[in-house]
N, C-alpha and C positions, 0 to 999 in steps of 0.2 A: 747308605743314606737313609735317615729316618723319614717316615711318610710325610711329616709336616715340612721337612726340608725339600722334598720332591715337589710338594704343592707350591711352596714359595719359589722354587726354581722356575716352574712353568710361568708363574705370574711375572717374574723378573725378565724371563726371556721374551714374553709377549710385550712387555713395556719396552724392552730394547729394540724389538722388531718395529714397533710403532715409531719410536724415536728415529731409527735409521730411515724409515720410509719418508719422514719429513725432511731429513737431510738430503736424501736422494732426489726428492722432488725439486729441491732448489737448483739442481743441475739442468732442469728442463728449459727448453726454448719452445714457447714463451714460458717465463717463470710464473707459477701461480701466485696469487696474492695471499699473504698471510691473513689479512683481514677478509674473511669470507663468511658466509652464513653458518650459523651453528649447525644447521642441518647437513651442510657439506662436510664439516668436521666429524659429525656423528657417523656419516656414511664412510668416510675415509678410515676412521679408527675402527669402526665395526667390521669393515672388510678385511683390514689387516688382522684383527683379532680372530675372525672366522678362519682365514687362511692359515694363520699360525696354529690354531687349535687343531684343524684337520691334519696338518703336517705333523704336529706333535703326536696325535693319535696314531698316525700311520708309521712314523719313524721311531717313536719312543725316545727321541733326543731333542729336547726343546731348544737348546742353543743352536743345534744344527738346523732345526726347522726355521729359526729366525734368520740364519745365514742364507738358507735356500730362498726364503721369501724375499730377502733384501737383494739377492742376486737376480731374481726374476724382475723385481721392480727396476733395478738398474738396467736390465736388458730392455724393458719397456721404454725407459727414458732414452737410451741410445737409439732405439728404433724411431722413437718420436723425433729426436733431433735430426736424424738422417732424413726422415720424411719431410721435416720442415725445410731442410736445406735443398732437397731435390724437388719437392712438390709444393712447397709453401703452404703446407697444411699440417695441423697437429694430428697425432694418432687418435683414432676413434675406435669405439667398441667394434664396429663392423669390420675393422681391419684385422681382427684376430685370426681370420682364416689365412692371412698372409703367412703366418708361422708355419702352417702345414704346406702352403704353396711354396714357401722358401725351401722346404725339404724336397718337394717334388720338382721344382723348377728353380734351382739355386741361382742360375745365371741371371734370372730376371730381377732378383732381389738383393742377394748378398753383396754384390759389388757396390750398391748404393750405401749400405751400412759401412762398407770397407772391409776388405779381407783381413786386415790387421786387427780391427776391432772384433770381427767375428771370431778369429782364431784366439784372440785374447780372452773373449767372453767364454768361448768353449773350454779353453784351458783353465780359466778361473773356476768354471763350474766343476770340472773334473777334480781340481785341487780342493775345492770346498767339500765335495763329496768324500774325498779320501780323508781330509782332516776331520770332517764330521763323523764319519764312520769309525775312524781309529782313535779320535781324540776325546770322544764323549761316550761314556758307557750307558747302556740302558739300565735304569734302576730296577732292582728286584721287585719293588713295590709299584711297578708301572700301572697295574690295574687296581690299585687300592683307591677306595673312595676318598680317603684323606690324603692321597698322594697325587701322582701324575694324572691318573684318569679323572679324578674328581676336579682337579684344577683345570684340565683341558675342557671338561664339560662346562665348567663355570665360564670360562673364556668363550666357548662356543655359543652358549646361550646369551651371554652379554653382548657378543658381536652381533648376533641375530637381532636382538632387541634394538641395538643402536642403528643398524641398517633399516629396520622396520620403522623406527621413529623418525629417522632422518629422511628417508626417501619420499615420504608423503609431504614433506615440507620443502623439498628442494625447489629452487626457482625453476621456472620453465626454461628449457634450453633454447638458445637462439639458432642452433645448428650451424653456427660459425665456429668451428672447432677451437680456433685460437682464443676467441672471446670466452668460450665456455670453460676452457682449461684455466684461463686466468681467473675467472670468477669462482669456479667450484673446486679447482685442483684436479689432479690427474685421475684419481680413483673415483671421485664423486662424479666427474664428467663422464667417465666410462660407464658408470652405473646408470646415470641419467639417460644415456643413449641406449643402453640395453633395455631399460624399462619402456622407453618411447617406442622401441621396435615391436613390442608386444601389443601396443594399442591398436585398435581398428582404425583403418584409414579409408575414407570414402573419396573416390576420385571420379571426375568426369572426363572420360576419354573422348577426344575429338572424333575418333573414328566410329564411335557409337552413333553419331548423328550425321556423319558425312554421307551425302547422297551421291549415287553413281552418276557418271556422265555419259560416255559413249556406249554404243552397243558392242556386243562381243566381237563382231566382225571387224571392228575398227581398232581393237586393242593393240597397242604397240608393245614390243618387248621393252622391259624396264630393267636397267642395270644400275644399281647403286653401289658405289665404291667408297667405303670408309677407309681412307688411306692413312696408314699409321704415321703419326707425328707430322702430317703434311701441312705446311703453310709456306707462303711466299717469303723465303728467307733472304731475298735479295736486298731488303731494306737494312739488314744487319751490317752489311759491309759494302761500300761502293765498288770494291774490286771484284765482286762476284759477277761472273759472266751473265749477261741478260739472256742469252740463248739457252741457258740452263733450263728455263721453264717456257721455252718457245711454244710447246704444244698447249700448255695452260693458257698462254696469251691468245693463241689462235682460237681455242675453245671459248674463251671469254668473249672474243670479238664476234662470235657467231651464236652466242648463248641466247636462250630464252630469258634467263635471269642469272645473274652472278653477283658476287659481293663478298663481304666478310661475314663470318659465322661466329656468333658468340656461343662458346661451348662451356659446359659446366665442369670442366676438368683442366688441370694444368700438369703437363709432363707425363701423366699416367692416368689410370682409372678410365680406360677406354669405354667401359660399359656405361658410364654416365652419359656420354655423348650418344652412344649407341642406343640406349633406351630412350633418350629424348627424341631422337630421330624416328624410332619405330613407334613410340607411343603417342608422341605429340604433347607430352606433359612437361611443364616447366619444373625445374629442380625445386623451386621454392614451394611447390604444391605437394611435393613428395615427403616433406618432413624429414625424419631421420633416414628414410629409405633412399634419399638422394645419394648417399655414399656408396651403396651397392644395391641397386634396385632388384637384382635377381635373387637376393637372399630370401626375400619374403614375397614380394609382389608377383613374381613370375614362378613361384613355387606352388601355387594353389590352383585355382581355376583358370580357364582360358581367358585371355585379355584381348580386347579389341585394339588392334594395332594396324599399321600400314599393311603388313603381310596378310592378316586375316581379312582386311577390307578387300585386298586384291584377290584373295582366294574366292571371295563371294562374287567377284566380277568374272571369274573364270580363269584366273591365273594359276599356273604351277609355280610354287614358291620354293626357292632354294637358297640356302646360305652356304657360302664357301669361306672357310677360315682355316688356313694351314697351321693349326696348332691343336693340341688335344681338346676335344669337344667338352670334356669335363671341367676345363678351366673356366672359372666364374659360373660354374653350374649351367653353362649354356646347353649341355645335352638334355637337361631337364626343363630348362626355361623355353627353349626355342619352339618345341612342339606346341606349347601353350600360347606362344606369340603368333602362331599362324603359319609356321614354316613346315612344309611337308617333307623336306629333305635337308639334312645337314651334312656337308662334306668337309671333314676335318683333316687333320694331319695324315691319317691313314690313307686318304685318297692321293696324297702328294708324297708318298714314301720315296718314290724314285725321281721326284721333280728336282729341277735345278735349284741350287742354293745361291744366294748372294750374301756372303757373311754367314752367320749361323742359321739363318731362316730361309724359308722358301722364297724364291725371287718373285718380284712383281711380274716379270715376264712370264713365268710359269703359270701364274694365276690368270693372266690375260689369255694365254693359250687355252687354258681349261674352259674359261668362259666362252671362247670362240667355238670350242668343240661342242659344248652344250647347246649353244644357239644353232649350230649347223644341224643338229639332230632334232630340234624342236618341231612339234607338230601343232602347237598352240601357243598362246601368249605366255611368256615367262617373266617372272620377277626374280632376278638374281641379286642377292645382297652379298657383297664381297667385303671381308674384313682382312686387310693385308697385314703382313708381319715383317716384311724386309727391313723397314726402317726402325724397328723396335730396338731400343738400347739394351744394355748400356753401350753407348757409342765408344767410350774410352777403352773398351776391351778389344776394339779393332785397331788396325794400324794404317796410317797413310801410306799409299803405294807410290812408287816412283812415277813421276810425271803427272800426278793428280793435281798438284797445286797449279801447274801451268794450264791444265785442261779445264779447271774449274774457276780460275781467277784471271783477271787482267792485271791485278796487283796482289801480292801475297797478303794473307790475313795477318793480324797482330800475332805476336808470339803467344804460345799457349792456347791456340785455337784449333788444335788438331781435331777436336770433336766436330767443329763446324765443317772441316774438310770431309770427314767421314760422313757426316749428315748429308752434305751436298752430293756425295757419290750416290747415295741411295735416292736422294730427291731427283737426281737426273734420271734414274731408272723409273721412278714414279711418273715422270714426265713422258718417258717412252711408253709406259703402260697406257697413258691417256691416248697416245697416238695409235697404239695397237687396238684398243677398244673402239676408238672412233672409226678406224678402217673396217673393223668387223661389223659394226652396226650400220655403216653406210652401204656395205655390200650385201646386206641381208635383204630378203624379199619382203619382209614385214617391216613397217615403220618401227623405229626404236628411239629410245631416249636414254641418256646417261646423266646420272646425278653423281657428282664427284665432290667429296669434302674431306677435310681432315678431322681427326678426333681431338687433338690437342697439340700444343707446341711441344717440341722435344725437350728432354732434360739436358741442358748444357749450361750449368751455372758459371763455369769459368769463361765461356764465350760471352754470356750476358754481362758478366762483370767488366769485360773489355769493350764490347760492342753495343751495350745497352739492352735493357730488358724489354722484350716485345709485349704487346698489349695482352696477349693470350688469345686473341681472335685468330681464326684460321680462315682458309679460303674455300668457297664452294662455287660450283658451276652446275646449272641445269641446261642441258643441251638436247636438241632433237635432230634426228636425221632428215626430217621433212625439209624440202628445199624452200618452202614458202614461209620462212620464219619471220616474225616481226623484228624490228630493231631490238637489240638486247636491252634489258632493264638492269640497272645496277642498284641493288637493294641490299642493305645489311639486315641480317636475320638472326634471331635466336635459334639454336639447334632444334628446339621443339616445334618450330614453325616450318622447317625445311620440307618435310614430306608433304604436308598439305599444300604448300606453295607449289611444289613439283606437280602434284596431281591436278591442281587447278590450272597451271600453265599448259598442261596437256589436254585439258578438257575432260579429265577422268573424274572430276569431283565438282559438284555444284556449289 
């Protein structure tokens, strides 16, 4: 192949890759508008050109580079569509860590994409590699300035200039992913979120100005439980037995405060509710960091949170989470959030499982053991795992329908039955913790709340889609409780409401 032909081949392959990217983008849900700002088109074309140029320089096969780029974009679209179906949210730049997480924790992610699609995508990738390696030869003039090298550098510089020119004129993001994808397209919206993450963010933390209340001698033990996918599901189907959540009902009848909790997550993304509770900051004040607060906000200096506030009052602060501490970077974030100890899956290596995860009962037992050995006030934050999906990977057991329902659920609602199995165990955990806190010598309080509703699209299609709100209860072991207040709260107000109800904050 003559040098000029190699130069033209790279340009043709780049054009083909850009054209394929536009076709692939049409498969997205939501589908981006074709009428979008010129700056968004500049970023889209520039990123495609940049990626193709880099792959061409690495592989020496421009058509194969275009195929590989198209395959990656198709994978992004498949992941986006799966996320939209399960979580009602488009793929964002901050989700890219989920690709490595999917390798380390495949059970949490791949079933929502679908094993068929995953195997098909993996097989297609292997086939594309074989075809590319065997079907396209590396030209002898690969490093000629008038051949492949020169063309790839022209494309590289052109792509950089397009991205540079476009990014400064991109419209401001709304940080509603579906709206931004429609307005800017997939690649431009991902780039906009990436740039936004680098910008400085000034936040006012409520715990910076929260005044202490009681003296150290009066400090009660505090146990907060973020129960995985917990909400009162009895409204989904009239045949669900009322006694399934009898302990929740009892706790609410004796609560200081209880009600519905508005959480910044649907179906997953536990850390959004978690950070809102611990930090007291509303999602809309976090900008792009709302999607995964621990990526940047908790990766630098210490932050004023509920845990650090309680440390200043004299509390020993402990987090219990029966999953690897590195997940969501909690191992790096939690010391900066004010936790002195983090007990992760290694602590529960021999603990009882219910399904694939450590049972709620085992967590309640561990909390009780810590409280029995305590010499001073404790703040224990528990993040449960038992009710974590994918629910459809578990099976309904004999007798469960009769035990959980007064009348069977609609056909195709096995996920609901499996969810109720674990919800019943969460209800028992409430009873276990209540008994533990009532029998202690020190006054104690329990804050119980869900992080989000579960992923059950087939159930919601038959029984109706819930609002997305979950349930919370603030309870005290003190016998002289005032009548319970029923107040709906946003997740970021829950911790301060709890402290004020106990007199621990002014």
